[in-house]
C-alpha positions as CSV (number, residue, x, y, z in Angstrom):
1,M,110.5,77.9,139.9
2,A,111.2,76.0,136.7
3,E,108.8,76.0,133.9
4,S,106.9,72.8,133.3
5,V,108.3,70.6,130.6
6,E,106.2,68.2,128.5
7,L,107.3,64.6,129.1
8,D,106.2,61.5,127.4
9,S,106.0,58.0,128.8
10,V,109.5,57.1,127.8
11,D,110.9,60.2,129.5
12,W,109.1,59.2,132.6
13,W,110.4,55.7,132.4
14,I,113.9,57.0,132.1
15,L,113.4,59.3,135.1
16,E,112.0,56.4,137.1
17,E,114.9,54.2,136.4
18,L,117.5,56.9,137.1
19,Q,115.7,58.0,140.4
20,N,116.0,54.3,141.5
21,D,119.7,54.1,140.5
22,A,121.4,57.2,139.2
23,T,124.6,55.1,138.5
24,L,123.0,53.0,135.7
25,P,125.2,52.8,132.7
26,N,123.5,54.2,129.6
27,R,123.5,50.8,127.9
28,T,121.7,49.2,130.8
29,L,119.2,52.1,131.0
30,A,118.6,51.9,127.2
31,E,117.9,48.1,127.5
32,R,115.5,48.7,130.4
33,V,113.4,51.4,128.6
34,G,113.6,49.7,125.2
35,L,115.7,52.3,123.3
36,A,118.9,52.2,121.3
37,P,121.8,53.5,123.5
38,S,122.3,56.5,121.3
39,S,118.6,57.5,121.5
40,C,118.6,56.9,125.3
41,L,121.7,59.1,125.7
42,Q,120.0,61.9,123.6
43,R,116.9,61.7,125.8
44,V,118.9,61.9,129.0
45,R,120.9,64.9,127.7
46,R,117.7,66.6,126.7
47,L,116.2,66.0,130.2
48,K,119.4,67.6,131.7
49,D,119.4,70.5,129.2
50,L,115.7,71.2,130.1
51,G,116.5,71.2,133.8
52,V,114.3,68.2,134.5
53,I,117.4,66.2,135.7
54,T,119.3,68.5,138.0
55,G,122.0,66.2,139.3
56,S,122.6,62.8,140.9
57,H,123.6,61.9,144.4
58,I,124.3,59.2,147.0
59,D,122.5,58.7,150.3
60,V,124.6,58.6,153.4
61,D,123.2,57.2,156.7
62,P,123.9,59.9,159.3
63,A,124.0,57.3,162.1
64,A,126.8,55.5,160.3
65,T,128.8,58.7,160.5
66,G,128.2,59.3,164.2
67,L,125.2,61.6,163.7
68,S,122.6,59.2,165.1
69,L,120.0,61.8,166.2
70,E,117.9,63.7,163.7
71,A,115.4,66.4,164.4
72,V,113.1,68.8,162.5
73,V,113.1,72.4,163.9
74,A,110.2,74.7,163.1
75,V,111.6,78.3,163.2
76,N,109.8,81.7,163.1
77,V,111.8,84.7,162.0
78,R,110.9,88.4,162.4
79,P,110.6,90.6,160.6
80,H,109.6,88.3,157.8
81,T,111.3,90.3,155.0
82,R,113.2,89.2,152.0
83,Q,116.5,90.3,153.5
84,V,115.9,88.5,156.8
85,V,114.7,85.4,155.0
86,D,117.7,85.3,152.8
87,Q,120.2,85.9,155.6
88,F,118.6,83.2,157.8
89,R,118.5,80.7,154.9
90,E,122.2,81.4,154.2
91,F,123.1,81.1,157.9
92,V,121.3,77.8,158.4
93,M,122.5,76.2,155.2
94,A,126.1,76.9,156.3
95,Q,125.7,74.9,159.5
96,P,127.2,71.4,159.4
97,E,124.2,70.0,161.2
98,T,121.8,71.1,158.5
99,R,120.5,68.4,156.1
100,S,117.7,70.4,154.5
101,V,115.8,73.6,154.8
102,L,112.2,74.3,153.8
103,H,110.8,77.8,153.7
104,V,107.2,77.2,154.3
105,S,103.8,78.9,154.9
106,G,101.7,78.1,157.9
107,Q,102.7,78.3,161.6
108,A,106.4,78.1,161.0
109,D,108.5,80.1,158.5
110,F,111.2,77.4,158.2
111,L,111.5,73.7,158.8
112,V,115.1,72.8,159.3
113,H,116.1,69.1,159.2
114,V,119.3,68.5,161.3
115,A,121.5,65.5,162.1
116,V,123.5,65.6,165.3
117,A,125.5,63.2,167.5
118,D,123.2,63.3,170.6
119,T,120.8,65.5,172.6
120,T,123.7,67.6,173.9
121,H,124.7,68.4,170.3
122,L,121.1,69.2,169.5
123,Q,120.9,71.5,172.5
124,E,124.1,73.3,171.4
125,F,122.7,73.7,167.9
126,L,119.4,75.1,169.3
127,V,120.7,77.3,172.1
128,D,124.1,78.4,170.8
129,K,123.3,78.8,167.1
130,L,119.6,79.3,166.5
131,A,118.6,81.1,169.7
132,A,121.6,83.4,169.3
133,R,120.2,84.8,166.1
134,T,118.4,88.1,166.5
135,E,115.9,87.4,163.8
136,V,114.8,84.1,165.4
137,R,111.5,84.8,167.2
138,N,110.9,81.2,168.4
139,F,111.4,77.6,167.5
140,T,110.3,74.1,168.4
141,S,112.1,70.9,167.8
142,S,110.9,67.4,167.1
143,I,113.1,64.4,167.2
144,V,112.8,62.1,164.2
145,L,111.7,58.7,165.3
146,E,111.5,57.2,161.9
147,Q,112.1,58.5,158.4
148,L,110.5,57.1,155.3
149,H,111.0,58.8,152.0
150,T,111.1,58.5,148.3
151,R,112.7,60.8,145.9
152,A,110.9,59.2,143.0
153,L,108.5,61.5,141.2
154,T,105.9,59.5,139.4
155,P,104.1,60.3,136.2
156,P,100.5,61.2,135.9
157,K,98.4,58.1,135.3
158,H,98.0,58.7,131.5
159,L,101.7,58.9,131.0
160,R,102.7,55.9,133.1
161,P,105.2,53.8,131.0
162,K,104.0,50.6,129.5
163,R,106.3,47.9,130.8
164,R,108.1,46.0,128.0
165,R,109.2,42.5,128.4
166,R,112.8,42.0,128.9
167,G,114.3,39.4,126.8
């Protein structure tokens, strides 16, 4: 896990703006947060160097690509050793159906979010791929009916940016 980095309200404002639109040109970002473009660029570079900003991305709608069914699969592996966990994680991340993997505590060892074309494709993933693994003790799948999410981390209340008037 990364070490915590001290962020001020301007850093948080920059992060908020970039989380909402990672394609913002530096000049536009600087205007929005009330900094000179050079100062804004320095702040963004610092946030990248410190590992606070780890990348940027685009969102793709799985349904638009023919993968209209999503599911979350809770998986238990045995034995729950570092080697087995690492091998399972590597295997599941290599599957084209996998969107994300969470190694968790609780009843399941892993939560695997998958996108598939239909129930037949889901069945093939579960039976032919997951169940075929010797370390998989059991699994349950839940079809995603609706997905709501935000990637935006928000600052603690005392560091929330003060909005400046745009001129």
